[in-house]
N, C-alpha and C positions, 0 to 999 in steps of 0.2 A: 275459605275465609268467613269467619263470624266476627264481626265487630259491633259495637254499640252504636256506631255512627251511620250504619248503613240501614235502609228500611227492608232489608231482606237478609236471610241467612243461607248458607251454602251447605248442603247435606250430602253426606256419601250415602251408600245403600246401607239401610238400616240393619244392625246386628242380627235381628230375628230373620230378616229376608235372607242373609248372607248364610246362617245356619242352613235354611232350605236349599238354597241355591248350590250350596256345596254337596247335596245329595242328589237333588234332581233340579235341574234349571226349569225355567219358564217355558221351554219348548217340549219338557218331558224327557229329557235325556240326562243321564247320569253325569256329574261333573268328573272329569278325567285329569286329575292334578298332574303336573310334571314340573321337573327343575328347569327354571329359565336360565338358560346359557349365556346371554347376552345383558339381560336386565333391559330396563326402559319401557317395559308394558305399563300403560296408564291403569293404575289399580284404584277400582271405585269403592274399595272397602276402606281405605285409607287416604285416598285422594293425593298420591304420590306415585312416582315410577318404581317399577320394581328394580332390584339390585341383582347382580349376575348370582345365580345359585338359590335364589329364593325359589319356594314352592308355590305355583300359581296355577289357575285352571281359568280356561276361556268357557264361560257359560252364558247362555242366552238369558236376557233380562227383559221384563216388560214393567218399565218404570210407571208409566201412566196407569196401565191396567191395576197394579198395585195401589196407586194413590187414590185412584177412582173407587176402589173396593173399600178403601178405609172411610170413604166418604158415602157410600152407598149411591154412587152415580155411575152411569154406563156411558163411557167415551166413544161407543159405537166404532165407526170405522178408523177413529184417530189412534186406537189401541194397536200397538205394535211392539214386538220385540227386537233385539238385536243384541250382538256380541259385547261381553265386557269382560275385563280381567279383574279377577279377585285372587287374593291369598288363599291358598288351599286349606288354612286352617285360622282360627281366630287371630287377627293381628292387634286388636285393641283399638282400631280407628285411628282416625288423624290424631297427629301428636302435637304439631305446631302450626301456628297460623303465619303463614309467610307469601301471603298473596293467593290469587286464585289458583286453583288447580289446573295443571296443564296449560299455563298460560306462557308463551314465549314468542319472540317476534318471529313473524313468519307462519305462524299456525293459521289456519283457517277455521273459523267456529261459526255455529248458527246459534242464536239464542231464540229458541221457539217458545212461544207463549201461549199459556193455556186458560181458559176460565173456570169457573167453578164446576162446570159439568163436564170439564176433561176436554172440552172442544177448542182446537187450535184458533187463536185470535190473530196470529201473524208471527212475525218474527224479525230478526235482523242478521245478515251475514257480516261477519267482522273478518278483516284481513289483520291480525295482530301485528303491531309494529313496534316502536321504541319502549313504549309504556304500555304493555298488554294488560297489566291490572286495571289501568286507569281506563282503557277501553271496555273491558268487560264490566267494571263498575258502572261505567255511564250508560252500557247497553242494559243493565239489569235495573239501573234507578230510571230510567226511561220507561222500561217495560211496566215497572210498579207504579209509576206515576198514573196508570190507567187503573182505576179502582176495579175493572172487570177482570184484571190479570190475577190469577191466584197461583200459579206457579210458572217458572220458566226451566226448560230443560236446555243446557247447554251441550253441544254436539260438536263432534269432529266433523268437517265438512267432507273430507276425503273419504272417510269410512263410513260417515251417517251415524256413528255409534254415540250412545249416550255417554257423556263424562260426567256430569254433576247435575244436580237439582237446587234450584234456588226457589225459596220460599218467602212470601211476605211475612216480616216480622209480626208476631201478634204480641 
């Protein structure tokens, strides 16, 4: 979700990073594409769920490491990597803005805050209810109200995996 009324912007995994991940992931393993028989995998390349029959890959991704490298900072022990689903080939990225990605009633989310050095500043755990977009919006707005917060990673609590990144709008 990227609107002009929010103090932040939501980003998928960058296209150049996806090119690299589709060859070798952040754990050094080759991507192994497969046909998704059921659909429903949360795709971090286009911020939507997969459809049955789409070719996808589960790769290891280190979002904070890549963000920190762009800025020349060392996140130290906060650097971590985890599993993410991506399309096996270029999908063109997100196509429509229809709320926050992977937000649905009953979902458990963590909004983890980081400072400009890539260190954790805290976060918030959310149990999404009837208006999940409003809850995520409120958590991100609260996070970016702190001038020390440079970015927020929204993660699935059940699996701990990265879902999307929100950055302060510049």
